[in-house]
C-alpha positions as CSV (number, residue, x, y, z in Angstrom):
1,M,130.7,60.0,277.6
2,D,131.7,62.8,275.2
3,F,135.2,63.4,274.1
4,R,135.5,66.7,276.0
5,K,134.7,65.1,279.3
6,R,137.1,62.2,278.6
7,V,140.0,64.7,277.9
8,G,139.0,66.6,281.0
9,L,139.2,63.5,283.2
10,R,142.6,62.7,281.6
11,V,143.9,66.2,282.5
12,K,142.6,65.8,286.0
13,A,144.2,62.4,286.4
14,I,147.6,63.7,285.2
15,R,147.4,66.6,287.6
16,H,146.7,64.2,290.5
17,E,149.4,61.9,289.3
18,L,151.8,64.8,289.5
19,G,150.5,65.7,293.0
20,L,149.6,69.2,292.0
21,T,146.6,71.4,293.0
22,Q,144.7,73.2,290.3
23,D,146.5,76.4,291.4
24,E,149.9,74.8,291.1
25,F,149.0,73.1,287.8
26,A,147.7,76.4,286.4
27,D,150.9,78.2,287.5
28,K,153.1,75.7,285.8
29,I,151.4,76.2,282.5
30,D,150.6,79.9,282.9
31,R,146.8,79.4,282.8
32,S,144.1,80.4,285.2
33,I,142.6,78.1,287.8
34,E,139.2,78.7,286.0
35,T,140.7,77.4,282.8
36,I,142.0,74.2,284.5
37,S,138.7,73.7,286.2
38,N,136.7,74.1,283.0
39,I,138.9,71.7,281.2
40,E,138.8,69.1,284.0
41,R,135.0,69.3,284.2
42,G,134.6,68.9,280.4
43,I,133.2,72.4,280.0
44,S,135.9,73.4,277.5
45,Y,138.6,71.8,275.5
46,P,142.2,72.7,276.1
47,G,143.4,74.8,273.2
48,F,146.5,73.8,271.2
49,E,148.6,76.4,273.1
50,T,147.5,75.0,276.4
51,L,148.2,71.5,275.3
52,E,151.6,72.6,274.1
53,R,152.4,74.1,277.5
54,L,151.3,70.9,279.2
55,W,153.7,68.9,276.9
56,K,156.6,71.2,277.3
57,N,156.3,72.2,281.0
58,L,155.2,68.9,282.4
59,G,156.9,66.5,280.1
60,I,153.7,64.8,279.0
61,H,153.6,63.2,275.5
62,P,150.7,64.7,273.4
63,K,149.2,61.3,272.7
64,V,148.4,60.7,276.4
65,F,145.5,63.2,276.1
66,F,143.8,61.4,273.2
67,E,144.4,57.7,273.6
68,F,141.1,56.0,274.4
69,G,140.0,52.5,273.8
70,D,137.4,51.9,271.2
71,D,135.1,50.6,273.8
72,D,135.3,53.8,275.9
73,N,132.6,55.6,273.8
74,N,129.6,54.7,275.9
75,I,131.0,54.5,279.5
76,S,129.7,56.5,282.4
77,Q,131.6,59.4,283.8
78,K,132.2,57.5,287.1
79,R,133.6,54.5,285.2
80,A,135.9,56.8,283.2
81,Q,137.1,58.4,286.4
82,L,137.8,55.1,287.9
83,I,139.8,54.0,284.8
84,E,141.8,57.2,284.9
85,D,142.5,56.7,288.6
86,Q,143.6,53.1,288.0
87,R,145.8,54.2,285.2
88,A,147.5,56.8,287.4
89,V,148.1,54.4,290.2
90,T,149.4,51.5,288.1
91,K,151.9,53.9,286.3
92,K,153.6,54.3,289.7
93,L,154.0,50.6,290.4
94,S,157.2,48.7,289.9
95,D,157.1,45.9,287.4
96,D,156.8,43.3,290.1
97,K,154.0,45.1,291.9
98,L,152.3,45.7,288.6
99,T,152.4,42.0,287.8
100,I,150.7,41.2,291.1
101,A,148.1,43.9,290.5
102,V,147.3,42.6,287.0
103,K,146.9,39.1,288.4
104,Q,144.6,40.4,291.1
105,L,142.5,42.2,288.6
106,K,142.2,39.1,286.4
107,A,141.1,37.1,289.5
108,L,138.2,39.5,289.9
109,L,137.0,38.5,286.5
């Protein structure tokens, strides 16, 4: 999967994590819904100004948009979306519940 799509999936996951619609998300960073949609679908990159608005208005650290594992280069879009969904869900878990979740994931291996 190309970098643009991976960044788009990350933006979408963050929006979902915050419980925002595309319209609400766009309003918070003073961008159009079309811009958000194009970024999330991997059609366009977010510009530096848009990223800065995300950082400042949503309290998201810049590195979050670009941290990908080395083995993420050749994964399918569906797998990338599932990984982003998993990331968003596990961020909300308490330490105790996260410990249980990790044990369950390891058991699946």
